[in-house]
C-alpha positions in Angstrom: 0.0 0.0 0.0 2.2 2.8 -1.2 0.1 5.8 -0.4 -2.1 4.2 2.2 -5.3 4.7 0.2 -5.3 1.4 -1.6 -6.4 -1.8 0.1 -4.7 -5.1 -0.6 -7.0 -7.9 -1.6 -4.9 -10.0 0.8 -6.6 -9.4 4.1 -3.7 -11.1 5.9 -1.6 -8.0 5.5 -1.1 -6.8 9.1 -3.2 -7.6 12.1 -5.9 -5.1 11.6 -8.0 -6.4 8.8 -11.7 -5.9 8.2 -12.7 -9.4 9.2 -10.7 -9.1 12.4 -12.3 -5.7 13.2 -15.8 -7.3 12.7 -14.8 -10.2 14.9 -13.3 -7.9 17.6 -16.6 -6.0 17.6 -18.4 -9.2 18.3 -16.0 -10.0 21.1 -16.7 -6.5 22.6 -20.4 -7.2 22.4 -20.1 -10.0 25.0 -20.0 -7.7 28.1 -23.0 -5.7 26.7 -25.0 -8.9 26.2 -24.1 -10.0 29.7 -25.3 -6.7 31.1 -28.5 -6.7 29.1 -29.5 -10.1 30.4 -28.6 -9.1 34.0 -30.8 -6.1 33.5 -33.6 -8.3 32.2 -33.5 -6.7 28.8 -33.7 -10.0 27.0 -35.5 -8.3 24.1 -32.4 -6.1 23.4 -30.1 -9.1 24.1 -31.9 -11.1 21.5 -31.2 -8.4 18.8 -27.6 -8.2 19.9 -27.3 -12.0 19.7 -28.8 -12.0 16.2 -26.5 -9.2 15.2 -23.5 -11.2 16.5 -24.6 -14.1 14.4 -24.8 -11.9 11.3 -21.4 -10.4 12.1 -20.0 -13.9 12.3 -21.3 -14.7 8.8 -20.0 -11.4 7.5 -16.5 -11.8 8.9 -16.3 -15.3 7.7 -17.3 -14.2 4.2 -14.8 -11.4 4.2 -12.0 -13.7 5.4 -12.8 -16.3 2.6 -13.1 -13.6 0.0 -10.1 -11.5 0.8 -8.0 -14.0 2.9 -7.8 -14.4 6.6 -4.8 -14.5 9.0 -3.7 -16.3 12.1 -5.1 -13.7 14.4 -8.6 -14.1 12.8 -8.3 -17.9 13.0 -7.9 -17.6 16.8 -10.1 -14.5 17.4 -13.2 -15.8 15.6 -13.9 -19.0 17.5 -12.8 -17.2 20.7 -15.5 -14.5 20.1 -18.1 -17.1 19.3 -17.3 -19.3 22.4 -17.1 -16.2 24.7 -20.6 -15.1 23.6 -22.2 -18.6 23.9 -20.6 -19.4 27.3 -21.6 -16.0 28.6 -25.1 -16.4 27.4 -25.5 -19.8 29.0 -24.1 -18.7 32.4 -26.0 -15.5 32.5 -29.3 -17.0 31.4 -28.8 -19.6 34.1 -28.2 -16.8 36.7 -31.5 -15.1 35.8 -33.3 -18.5 35.8 -34.1 -18.6 32.1 -32.1 -21.7 31.5 -31.3 -24.4 34.1 -28.0 -24.2 36.1 -27.1 -27.8 35.3 -27.2 -27.0 31.5 -24.9 -24.0 31.8 -22.5 -26.2 33.9 -22.7 -29.0 31.3 -22.0 -26.6 28.4 -19.1 -24.9 30.2 -17.6 -28.2 31.4 -17.6 -29.7 27.9 -15.7 -26.7 26.6 -13.2 -27.0 29.5 -12.7 -30.7 28.9 -12.0 -30.0 25.2 -9.6 -27.1 25.8 -7.9 -28.9 28.7 -7.5 -32.0 26.6 -5.9 -30.0 23.7 -3.5 -28.3 26.2 -2.7 -31.6 27.9 -2.0 -33.4 24.6 0.1 -30.5 23.4 2.2 -30.6 26.6 2.6 -34.4 26.2 4.0 -33.8 22.7 1.0 -35.3 20.9 0.0 -33.8 17.6 -3.4 -32.1 18.0 -5.6 -31.5 15.0 -8.5 -29.2 15.8 -11.3 -30.1 13.4 -14.9 -29.9 14.6 -16.8 -33.2 14.5 -20.2 -33.3 12.9 -21.8 -33.8 16.3 -19.9 -30.7 17.6 -21.3 -28.7 14.7 -24.8 -30.0 15.5 -24.2 -29.1 19.2 -23.2 -25.6 18.4 -26.2 -25.1 16.2 -28.5 -26.4 18.9 -26.8 -24.2 21.5 -27.3 -21.1 19.3 -30.9 -22.0 18.6 -31.7 -22.5 22.3 -30.2 -19.1 23.3 -31.9 -17.2 20.5 -35.2 -18.9 21.3 -35.0 -18.3 25.0 -34.0 -14.7 24.5 -36.8 -14.1 22.1 -39.6 -15.9 24.0 -38.7 -14.5 27.4 -37.7 -11.1 26.1 -41.0 -10.6 24.3 -43.0 -12.3 27.0 -44.3 -15.1 24.7 -45.3 -18.4 26.4 -44.3 -21.6 24.7 -42.4 -23.5 27.4 -42.4 -26.8 25.6 -40.2 -25.4 22.8 -37.5 -24.3 25.3 -37.8 -27.6 27.2 -37.3 -29.7 24.1 -34.4 -27.6 23.1 -32.8 -27.8 26.5 -32.8 -31.6 26.3 -31.5 -31.6 22.7 -28.7 -29.3 23.8 -27.9 -31.5 26.8 -27.9 -34.7 24.7 -25.7 -33.2 21.9 -23.4 -31.6 24.5 -22.8 -35.0 26.1 -22.4 -36.7 22.7 -20.0 -34.1 21.5 -17.9 -34.1 24.6 -17.8 -37.9 24.6 -16.9 -38.0 20.9 -13.9 -35.7 21.5 -12.7 -37.7 24.5 -13.1 -41.0 22.5 -11.2 -39.5 19.5 -8.4 -38.3 21.8 -8.2 -41.7 23.6 -7.9 -43.5 20.3 -5.0 -41.3 19.3 
């Protein structure tokens, strides 16, 4: 960029790229979402959560179109996980979701991260590729949070939908965590 006015099509130039800025904005939305739920403004938290989902799609598209970089590869899943974990814990605190589900969701993530760290320390090669059951789990987790925020935030009553989603998330969380442990144990 000779004069600073032209943008390279290679978004991996430098740390500050458009996809990384979008991702960082999503990461900065986490404390705001936390506060909105604690203030019982689940309606606003719903819109913020949907906006975060849209920003995830946008930064992914930008990274694929213009190229990503190592920072974005770390920052993107970190922002996604920070928002999801924060929503589960906070929604449990305000009694929208059950405590045991928040504990299960957080524990699964801790087991996976701890396992990756442990295998790395032991000198094992660690390939981090999401399993299909993990993708299903993440999708169900997102759907549950969005549904709970929407229904409670807008004072709509359909408790069976949330109950079914809670059990689907619990089952897929156990299956996903078990699949990662099984995969790691097999080497």
